[in-house]
N, C-alpha and C positions, 0 to 999 in steps of 0.2 A: 739629053734631055733633061736628066731629073737636076742636075747642077744648074741650067739656064732655069728651071722653075724655080729653084731654092733663091737665085741671084735676083730672079724679078718679085719674088716674095720680101727679098731685104729690101729692095729699091724703094718699094710702096711702102713699107713700114716705117723706113729711114724719113722718107718725105714727110711723114706724119708725127714726127718726133718735135720739129721744129714748134717753138713756142707760138701759141698765138695770143695776141694783144686782146685782151678781156674787153668787150664794150661795157661802155658805162652801165652802171646797175641802175634798171627803172627803179621808179619810185613803186614799191610794194603795197599790194592790197590783198589781203587774205579773200580767195574765192574757192568754193566748191572745184570748180575745173582746175582751177591751179593746183590746188594741193592734192585732187587725185592725180595729176599729172606727175606733180613730185612724189607721190606715194610709189606709182607704178615705176617709175623711172629708179628710184632709191630700192625697191626690193630687186628688179632684176638686175641692175649694176651691181649691188652687193654681192648675189651670188656670183658673179663671176669674179669679183673680190676675193670671198671665201673659197673659192673653189681653187685660186692659183695660190692662195696664202698655204691650202690642204698640201698643194703638191710640191712648190718651189721653197723649198728650206732656205733659211738663213745660214747655213752654213756652207761655204765655198768649195770644201771637198765633199761635194755630193757624188752619189754613183752615178754612173755613165747612164744608168737606164732610168734615173730619176731625173737626170738633165734632159733627158728625151721627151718625158712625161712631162716636164715643166715646160720645154719649148712650144710642146703640141698644145698645152692648156692656154698660152699665152696668145699663140697665135688665134686658136679657137675663140677665146673672150675677145680678142682684139676686133674678129670678123663678126662677130655678133654685137658688140657694142657699135660698131661703124653702122650695123643696121639698125640702131633703135634712133628715134626721135623724139631727144627729152624736151622739156620745156624750156621756153627762151632764158630763163635764169639760171637753168643747171647745166648750160653749155658748158661754162668754164670748168665745173668739177667733173663732167663726163669728159671732157678733152683731157682733164689731169688723168684719169684712170686709165683712157685708152694710153697715154705716152706712158704709164706705168707699165702695163702690159707688153709696150714694145720694147723698153728697157730691161725687162724681164725675158723677153724672145732673145734679145741679142746676148744677156748675158749665160744663157744655156746654150746659146748657138756657138758661143765663142769657147766656151768648155769643152763643149763635142768635138771642134774643131783642133784643140789645143789641151787636153784635159790635166796639163802637168803647168800649165800657166793659170796664173789667177789673176790677170789684167781684167777677166769679166767681172770681176768683184764691184769695181766702179759704177757699172752698169745696174748691177742689184742691187748696190746702196742708193742710186738712185731712183732704182723701181719703190724701193721701201719708202723713201722720202715721199714721192708721187701718191703712195697707196695712203699714206698717212693724213696729206693734204686732202687727199679725194675723202675722207673719212671725215674729218673736219668740216669741209663743205657741205658735205651730205646731212652731217647731223644738224648743222644751221639753219638749213633749209627743213627741215623734218621739225625741228623747233618752232619756226617762224609757224607753221602751220598746225602747231599745237599738239602735233603727235609726242604721245609716252616713248621717248628715247628706248629704256632699258625694255620694254614690251617690243616695240619696232622691230628692234634686233634680234630680240629673242625668235620673234616668229620668223625672222631670216634664217636663222641659224636652224631652227626647227625644219624649216620648208628645205633647206640644205641637206640637213640629216636623211630625210627623206627622200631625196633624189638620189643620195649615195646607196642607200638599200636599194632603191629601184635598179639602179645600174649592177649591184651585186648579183640581185635577184637575174637579171638577164644573162649573167655571165655564169650562174650556178648550172653545174652539170648534174651534181648530186641532188637528186630528190628531197632527200633528208635535209640536205643543206638549205635547198629554196624554201622549203617548208619552214625551217627556222627562222631563215631572214624574213621571211613574209608575217612570221606569228611577232618578231621583234619589230618589223616595221608597225603592224596594227597596235602593238602595244604604245610606240611612241607617238603615234595618231591619237589613240585615244587618251593620253594622258595631256595632250594639248587641245583637245576640242570637246571632251564628254562635259556632262553637265556635273555641278555638286551633287553628291547624294541627296540632300534635302529639296534639289531642284526634281529629283525624278519620282517622288513621293506620289504624283498623280498617275504617273505611269504604271507604278507598282500597284496603286489601288485598283485601277482599269484591269490590269491581268489578274488579280484578285477576285475580281467580279465574275471572271470565267472560269479560272482554275479552282475556285474555292478560298474563302477565308482563311485556311489556315495553310495554304498553298507558300511554301518556300519559293520566292524569286530571288533568282541570281541575277544581278547584272553582268552581260558577256563585253560588249564594246559598242562605241559609236562609228558609224561610218555616215560621213556627209551630215544628214539631218535625221538620219534613221537609228535608231538604238536597238541593240538585240541583247532579249533576257531568256532566261531559261526556267521553267518550272519542272525539275526531272528531265526527261530526254523531250521535253515540248518545247520549242522554239517560239517567242513573239516578238514580234517586231513593231515599235513604235515610231510616229513621225512625232520628234521632238519638240518640234513648233508649235504643235497643236496639241500633243498628247493622245493623238488620233490612231487607233488600231488598223496597221498596213497588213499585217500578215501572222498566220499560225502555221507550223509544219514542225518538220521533225528537225532536230538540232543536229546539225552536220556530221557525219562521222568519218574520221581521220583514216578507218581502216575498215574492211570486212569484219575485224574481229570485234569492234567495238560494239557494246550493247545496242541492241533496236529498240525500238518503242512498241510495246504491246498495246493492240488495239483490240476492242470488244467487238465481235463478229456477230454476236447473239441477235436474233431476229427479233426486234421488240415494236418497231415505227413501220407503218408503209409508206411507200414513197409521196403520197400525198401529204403525209403527216411529216414527213422529213421536208418537204417544201415549204410547208407553212412555218416550221422551226427555221429554215433558212431566212426567210423573210422576216421573220422577227428578231433573228440576230442582226441582221443587216441593218434593220429600222432603229437598233439599240445602239449598235457602234458606228455605223454610219447614216444617221438621220438625213443628211442633206441628199443622198442617194434616191432617185425616184424610178423604183425598178419597173413602175409602169409605162414609164417613157423608153426602156431600153427593150432589148431582143434578148429574148430566153435562149439559151443553147445548153439545156441541162442533157446528161448521159448517166448511163449506169455502167461501171466498169466489172464485167462479171469476174475478172480476174482476180479482183483485188474484192471485191463484193462492196464497193465504195459508190455512193450516190455523189454524182457533181452537179450543183445547181449553179449556174453561171448566167450573168447578164452581160452583153455587149452593148457597147453605143453603136449607134445606126452609123458613124465615120468609120469605126474601124473595131476590129477584135481586138486590137492590142489594148484597149481602153476599155476595164471590165472589171465586174465585183464577182467573185465566185467562191464558193464554200462546200466542201467535201465532207461527207457524213457516213458512219459506219452503220449497218442495219441496228445497233443499238442507240443509234442518236450520240455516238461520240464523235467530236469535231476531228476530221482527220486532218486539213489544211482549210487556210483561208486566206485570199487575197484582193487587196482592195486597190486596185490600180487606176480608179476614178480619184483617189483623195486630192492628188496633186492639181488636177485639171479643176476641178469643182472651188477645192481652197484656195487657189490663188484666184479663182474669177470673185468668189464671196470676199476676199482679204482686199482685193482691187474697187470692190463697191463701197468698201465701209465709209 
């Protein structure tokens, strides 16, 4: 059964190696839809190209284990590329890349059948030539659409690196190794998407308006549109698209031995006074939130002595704004889960 399956796969792949006569190139005109399609295709196709290049070395005397990985990578890439629908003008380049995967599959497969022979080198060389041809065609189309090639290819390489980290994290059995990979991945992402320090000035000023003018604000990392900062052991999360405060909490601890934030629990304010402070804070840092239109959901946590002031939307409890105080009026935590909903609506009406 296994032999039959391999024969079937090879028959399918061989059928796809026949050159396809390219259609006459249409008269091209730049358009957002065309260039968006080319960008999406080039990004995905280049990932498979990079993945194959990582696994399939140019050395014919590859180890048997490496050849097996190369064969599987080529088969996976070919199948994935076969499911993609490239824009019309990229069909020729797309077919070139698929043929490269087929030749690479054959070279690895032949080596596994007869590792002492180097006849498969011809297939490998053909694959290398086709990959070179694919990259030239891809770059021409990207240049036609006005993309900065060096930046575009750097983005692809970065995305491929992140994917590799994701795979390593999935296979990591050791928690320490997992955390190491996670931290390295976070830094790679941060180096790629973080704002320059001079563009984070407003975020830092906003945090100092809460923590104090003399507070030392440390930038931590960026996740998507959210930036994380620390003042001592207190975490501040800012929406970098609008420099809006999203969250205040304790800086995450890696272990129970890490220092914990010390909060003042001295009774200084009544619940009514803290309620007023909560409203004033939200009015200052989320002025677009109309608390009177939301549903109060406050409570006092006896175990921690924290006062939680929360307002939910009528539609769901998952869209809310909340702030917690100690009896001394010190902020324990703050979350603005309404920001993106209202912020996007306001942006759309500009």
